[in-house]
C-alpha positions as a Markdown table, in Angstrom:
| # | Residue | x | y | z |
|---|---|---|---|---|
| 1 | Met | -31.4 | -10.4 | -4.2 |
| 2 | Lys | -28.0 | -8.8 | -5.4 |
| 3 | Ile | -27.0 | -5.6 | -4.4 |
| 4 | Ser | -25.3 | -3.3 | -6.9 |
| 5 | Asp | -22.1 | -1.3 | -6.5 |
| 6 | Phe | -21.1 | -3.8 | -3.6 |
| 7 | Leu | -18.7 | -1.6 | -1.6 |
| 8 | Ile | -18.0 | 2.0 | -1.3 |
| 9 | Val | -15.5 | 3.4 | 1.5 |
| 10 | Arg | -15.3 | 7.3 | 1.7 |
| 11 | Ser | -12.9 | 9.4 | 3.6 |
| 12 | Ala | -15.2 | 9.4 | 6.7 |
| 13 | Gly | -14.0 | 5.6 | 7.3 |
| 14 | Ile | -17.4 | 4.1 | 6.7 |
| 15 | Phe | -17.9 | 0.8 | 5.0 |
| 16 | Gly | -21.2 | 0.1 | 3.3 |
| 17 | Val | -23.1 | -0.8 | 0.2 |
| 18 | Thr | -25.2 | 1.1 | -2.2 |
| 19 | Gly | -28.8 | -0.1 | -2.8 |
| 20 | Asp | -30.0 | -1.7 | 0.2 |
| 21 | Asp | -29.4 | -0.1 | 3.7 |
| 22 | Ile | -26.3 | -1.9 | 4.9 |
| 23 | Ser | -23.4 | -0.2 | 6.6 |
| 24 | Cys | -21.0 | -0.6 | 9.5 |
| 25 | Ser | -18.2 | 1.4 | 10.8 |
| 26 | Cys | -14.7 | 0.5 | 10.1 |
| 27 | His | -12.7 | 0.9 | 13.2 |
| 28 | Gly | -8.9 | 1.0 | 13.6 |
| 29 | Asn | -5.9 | 2.9 | 14.9 |
| 30 | Gln | -5.0 | 5.7 | 12.6 |
| 31 | Thr | -2.1 | 8.1 | 12.8 |
| 32 | Glu | -2.3 | 11.9 | 12.4 |
| 33 | Ser | -0.8 | 11.6 | 8.8 |
| 34 | Glu | -3.2 | 9.0 | 8.0 |
| 35 | Thr | -6.3 | 10.9 | 9.2 |
| 36 | Ser | -5.2 | 14.1 | 7.4 |
| 37 | Phe | -4.7 | 12.2 | 4.1 |
| 38 | Met | -8.0 | 10.5 | 4.4 |
| 39 | Glu | -9.8 | 13.7 | 5.2 |
| 40 | Asn | -8.5 | 15.5 | 2.4 |
| 41 | Asn | -8.6 | 12.7 | -0.4 |
| 42 | Asp | -11.8 | 11.2 | -1.6 |
| 43 | Ile | -10.8 | 7.5 | -1.6 |
| 44 | His | -13.0 | 4.8 | -2.4 |
| 45 | Ile | -12.8 | 1.0 | -1.9 |
| 46 | Arg | -14.4 | -1.2 | -4.3 |
| 47 | Val | -14.2 | -4.9 | -5.5 |
| 48 | Ala | -11.6 | -5.4 | -8.0 |
| 49 | Ser | -12.1 | -7.0 | -11.5 |
| 50 | Glu | -9.9 | -8.5 | -14.1 |
| 51 | Asp | -10.0 | -5.3 | -15.9 |
| 52 | Asp | -8.0 | -3.7 | -13.2 |
| 53 | Ala | -5.2 | -6.0 | -13.6 |
| 54 | Glu | -2.7 | -3.8 | -15.5 |
| 55 | Glu | -3.1 | -1.1 | -13.0 |
| 56 | Ile | -2.6 | -3.4 | -10.0 |
| 57 | Leu | 0.2 | -5.1 | -11.7 |
| 58 | Ala | 1.8 | -1.7 | -12.0 |
| 59 | Ile | 1.8 | -1.3 | -8.3 |
| 60 | Tyr | 2.9 | -4.8 | -7.4 |
| 61 | Ala | 5.9 | -4.8 | -10.0 |
| 62 | Pro | 8.2 | -2.4 | -8.1 |
| 63 | Tyr | 8.0 | -4.7 | -4.9 |
| 64 | Val | 9.1 | -7.7 | -7.1 |
| 65 | Ile | 11.9 | -5.8 | -8.9 |
| 66 | Lys | 13.2 | -3.6 | -6.0 |
| 67 | Thr | 12.4 | -5.3 | -2.7 |
| 68 | Ala | 12.2 | -8.5 | -0.9 |
| 69 | Ile | 8.8 | -7.8 | 0.6 |
| 70 | Thr | 7.6 | -10.5 | -1.8 |
| 71 | Phe | 9.8 | -13.4 | -2.4 |
| 72 | Glu | 8.5 | -13.5 | -6.0 |
| 73 | Tyr | 11.5 | -13.3 | -8.4 |
| 74 | Glu | 9.7 | -12.4 | -11.7 |
| 75 | Val | 7.0 | -9.9 | -12.3 |
| 76 | Pro | 4.0 | -11.9 | -13.5 |
| 77 | Thr | 2.6 | -11.4 | -17.0 |
| 78 | Leu | -0.6 | -9.4 | -17.4 |
| 79 | Lys | -2.4 | -12.7 | -18.3 |
| 80 | Glu | -1.3 | -14.4 | -15.3 |
| 81 | Phe | -2.3 | -11.6 | -13.1 |
| 82 | Arg | -5.8 | -11.4 | -14.5 |
| 83 | Gly | -6.0 | -15.1 | -13.7 |
| 84 | Arg | -5.0 | -14.5 | -10.1 |
| 85 | Ile | -7.6 | -11.8 | -9.6 |
| 86 | Arg | -10.2 | -14.2 | -11.3 |
| 87 | His | -9.3 | -17.2 | -9.0 |
| 88 | Thr | -9.4 | -15.1 | -5.6 |
| 89 | Leu | -12.7 | -13.6 | -6.6 |
| 90 | Gln | -14.3 | -17.1 | -6.9 |
| 91 | Lys | -14.3 | -17.4 | -3.0 |
| 92 | Tyr | -12.7 | -14.4 | -1.5 |
| 93 | Pro | -12.7 | -10.6 | -1.6 |
| 94 | Tyr | -10.2 | -8.7 | -3.6 |
| 95 | Leu | -10.5 | -5.0 | -3.0 |
| 96 | Val | -8.9 | -1.7 | -4.5 |
| 97 | Ala | -8.6 | 1.6 | -3.2 |
| 98 | Glu | -9.3 | 4.2 | -5.8 |
| 99 | Gln | -9.1 | 8.0 | -6.2 |
| 100 | Asn | -10.6 | 9.9 | -9.2 |
| 101 | Gly | -10.5 | 6.6 | -11.3 |
| 102 | Lys | -6.8 | 5.8 | -10.2 |
| 103 | Ile | -6.1 | 2.8 | -8.2 |
| 104 | Leu | -3.8 | 3.6 | -5.2 |
| 105 | Gly | -3.6 | 0.1 | -3.5 |
| 106 | Tyr | -5.0 | -3.2 | -3.3 |
| 107 | Ala | -5.7 | -5.9 | -0.8 |
| 108 | Tyr | -7.0 | -9.4 | -1.0 |
| 109 | Val | -7.2 | -12.7 | 1.0 |
| 110 | Gly | -6.7 | -16.3 | 0.1 |
| 111 | Pro | -6.8 | -19.6 | 1.8 |
| 112 | Phe | -4.3 | -20.2 | 4.7 |
| 113 | His | -4.2 | -23.9 | 3.9 |
| 114 | Asp | -6.1 | -26.0 | 1.6 |
| 115 | Arg | -7.4 | -28.6 | 4.4 |
| 116 | Ala | -11.1 | -28.3 | 5.4 |
| 117 | Ala | -10.3 | -27.6 | 9.1 |
| 118 | Tyr | -8.7 | -24.3 | 8.0 |
| 119 | Glu | -11.7 | -22.8 | 6.4 |
| 120 | Trp | -12.1 | -20.1 | 9.2 |
| 121 | Ala | -8.6 | -18.7 | 8.5 |
| 122 | Val | -7.2 | -16.7 | 5.5 |
| 123 | Glu | -3.7 | -15.2 | 4.4 |
| 124 | Thr | -4.0 | -11.6 | 3.9 |
| 125 | Ser | -2.0 | -9.3 | 1.3 |
| 126 | Ile | -2.0 | -5.6 | 1.1 |
| 127 | Tyr | 0.1 | -3.6 | -1.4 |
| 128 | Val | 0.1 | 0.2 | -1.9 |
| 129 | Glu | 1.6 | 2.3 | -4.5 |
| 130 | Glu | 5.1 | 2.8 | -3.4 |
| 131 | Asn | 5.1 | 6.6 | -3.1 |
| 132 | Leu | 1.9 | 6.5 | -0.9 |
| 133 | Arg | 3.1 | 4.3 | 1.8 |
| 134 | Arg | 2.3 | 5.6 | 5.2 |
| 135 | Cys | -0.6 | 7.5 | 4.0 |
| 136 | Gly | -3.4 | 5.7 | 5.2 |
| 137 | Val | -4.4 | 3.9 | 2.1 |
| 138 | Gly | -3.3 | 0.4 | 3.5 |
| 139 | Gly | -5.4 | 1.1 | 6.8 |
| 140 | Lys | -8.4 | 1.9 | 4.9 |
| 141 | Leu | -8.0 | -1.2 | 2.7 |
| 142 | Asn | -7.2 | -3.4 | 5.8 |
| 143 | Arg | -10.5 | -2.2 | 7.7 |
| 144 | Ala | -12.6 | -2.9 | 4.5 |
| 145 | Leu | -11.0 | -6.3 | 4.1 |
| 146 | Glu | -11.5 | -7.2 | 7.8 |
| 147 | Ala | -15.2 | -5.9 | 7.6 |
| 148 | Val | -15.8 | -8.3 | 4.5 |
| 149 | Cys | -14.2 | -11.0 | 5.7 |
| 150 | Gly | -16.0 | -10.8 | 9.2 |
| 151 | Ala | -19.2 | -10.8 | 7.2 |
| 152 | Met | -18.3 | -14.0 | 5.6 |
| 153 | Gly | -17.6 | -15.6 | 9.0 |
| 154 | Ile | -13.7 | -15.6 | 8.7 |
| 155 | Leu | -12.2 | -15.8 | 12.1 |
| 156 | Asn | -8.4 | -15.8 | 11.9 |
| 157 | Met | -6.5 | -13.4 | 9.4 |
| 158 | Glu | -2.9 | -14.6 | 9.0 |
| 159 | Ala | -0.1 | -12.6 | 7.3 |
| 160 | Cys | 3.3 | -13.9 | 5.9 |
| 161 | Ile | 5.8 | -11.3 | 6.1 |
| 162 | Gly | 9.3 | -11.3 | 4.9 |
| 163 | Val | 11.8 | -9.9 | 7.4 |
| 164 | Pro | 15.6 | -9.2 | 7.3 |
| 165 | Gln | 17.9 | -10.3 | 9.9 |
| 166 | Ile | 19.7 | -7.1 | 9.5 |
| 167 | Glu | 17.7 | -4.4 | 7.6 |
| 168 | Asp | 19.2 | -3.4 | 4.2 |
| 169 | Glu | 18.0 | -1.6 | 1.0 |
| 170 | Tyr | 15.7 | -4.5 | 0.0 |
| 171 | Leu | 13.9 | -5.2 | 3.5 |
| 172 | Thr | 13.1 | -3.6 | 6.5 |
| 173 | Arg | 10.9 | -4.8 | 9.5 |
| 174 | Asn | 8.2 | -1.9 | 8.6 |
| 175 | Ser | 5.7 | -4.4 | 7.5 |
| 176 | Glu | 5.9 | -6.4 | 10.8 |
| 177 | Asp | 5.6 | -3.2 | 12.9 |
| 178 | Tyr | 2.7 | -2.1 | 10.7 |
| 179 | His | 0.7 | -5.3 | 11.3 |
| 180 | Ala | 1.6 | -5.0 | 14.9 |
| 181 | His | 0.1 | -1.4 | 15.0 |
| 182 | Ile | -3.2 | -2.5 | 13.3 |
| 183 | Gly | -3.7 | -5.4 | 15.7 |
| 184 | Tyr | -1.9 | -8.6 | 14.7 |
| 185 | Arg | 0.4 | -10.4 | 17.0 |
| 186 | Leu | 3.5 | -12.3 | 16.4 |
| 187 | Val | 3.1 | -15.9 | 16.0 |
| 188 | Gly | 6.5 | -17.3 | 14.9 |
| 189 | Glu | 9.6 | -16.7 | 12.9 |
| 190 | Phe | 11.4 | -18.7 | 10.4 |
| 191 | Tyr | 14.9 | -18.2 | 9.8 |
| 192 | Gln | 16.9 | -17.9 | 6.5 |
| 193 | Cys | 13.9 | -19.4 | 4.6 |
| 194 | Gly | 13.8 | -16.9 | 1.7 |
| 195 | Tyr | 16.6 | -16.3 | -0.8 |
| 196 | Lys | 16.5 | -13.2 | -2.9 |
| 197 | Phe | 19.0 | -10.7 | -4.2 |
| 198 | Gly | 21.8 | -13.0 | -3.2 |
| 199 | Arg | 20.8 | -12.8 | 0.4 |
| 200 | Trp | 18.9 | -14.9 | 3.0 |
| 201 | Tyr | 15.8 | -13.5 | 4.7 |
| 202 | Asn | 13.6 | -14.7 | 7.5 |
| 203 | Met | 9.8 | -14.8 | 7.5 |
| 204 | Val | 7.3 | -14.2 | 10.3 |
| 205 | Trp | 3.8 | -15.1 | 10.6 |
| 206 | Met | 1.4 | -12.7 | 12.3 |
| 207 | Glu | -2.2 | -13.2 | 13.2 |
| 208 | Lys | -5.2 | -11.0 | 14.0 |
| 209 | Val | -8.6 | -12.7 | 15.4 |
| 210 | Ile | -11.5 | -11.0 | 14.0 |
| 211 | Gly | -14.4 | -13.2 | 15.2 |
| 212 | Glu | -15.4 | -15.7 | 18.1 |
| 213 | His | -14.6 | -19.2 | 18.0 |
| 214 | Lys | -17.5 | -21.5 | 18.9 |
| 215 | Asp | -18.1 | -25.2 | 19.3 |
| 216 | Glu | -20.7 | -25.2 | 16.6 |
| 217 | Met | -19.4 | -23.2 | 13.5 |
| 218 | Gln | -21.1 | -22.6 | 10.0 |
| 219 | Ala | -18.7 | -22.9 | 7.1 |
| 220 | Pro | -17.3 | -19.4 | 5.9 |
| 221 | Gly | -18.6 | -18.4 | 2.4 |
| 222 | Gln | -22.1 | -19.3 | 3.3 |
| 223 | Val | -24.6 | -16.8 | 4.6 |
| 224 | Phe | -23.6 | -14.9 | 7.8 |
| 225 | Gly | -26.2 | -12.4 | 9.2 |
| 226 | Gly | -28.2 | -12.5 | 6.1 |
| 227 | Tyr | -25.3 | -11.8 | 3.7 |
| 228 | Leu | -23.1 | -13.7 | 1.3 |
| 229 | Phe | -19.9 | -12.6 | -0.4 |
| 230 | Thr | -19.6 | -14.6 | -3.7 |
| 231 | Gly | -17.8 | -13.7 | -7.1 |
| 232 | Gly | -17.2 | -10.2 | -6.0 |
| 233 | Arg | -20.6 | -9.3 | -4.9 |
| 234 | Leu | -22.3 | -9.1 | -1.3 |
| 235 | Cys | -25.7 | -10.6 | -1.8 |
| 236 | Leu | -28.8 | -10.8 | 0.3 |
| 237 | Glu | -30.1 | -14.2 | 1.5 |
| 238 | Glu | -32.7 | -15.4 | -0.8 |
């Protein structure tokens, strides 16, 4: 039995679905400014669709053009970006934060590695409209993403983050600090492995464990606790 309108997150910080009675609290550290912004703005989190590609790409493009936050050189075409969303939703969640019909940010996960033994780990990505950073939108997206991944049976969330040797106009260590704030720990740093804007940048891996590692595990993407995330929908077990 499918649940319509899979996901809604309102300013109270509660993640749930409409239709059947399914909900859980989204916990996480929030700054005073984040709390104020969310209390005064009706922000919803929902599953993205290919039709959102143009708005999402508009958020991502400045990061490609003006920063080394992403090591991508060229802004993807709209067709390519639609394909990325479609491909992600075949197996993983791709979420957007929306206010009055306008997308403010987005978050998604993908495979950490293609070997079967890595199935319980995912790589995370979160981008927020550049003038809304530090306003709590990323925090809401992160808490929703963790909730969905936890329901899927994902245990490890991994973040690959570009960092500078010395902070410059293209890159700071703000993203690393933010991930530490929301519970990620530093796993390791690679040196001068990314080249952009005529400069060499480092890269760190950070990790957050969101589930219990047991000797006997069911593969993620199957039914966990009676629910299944597939094709952008959260479904009840038949």
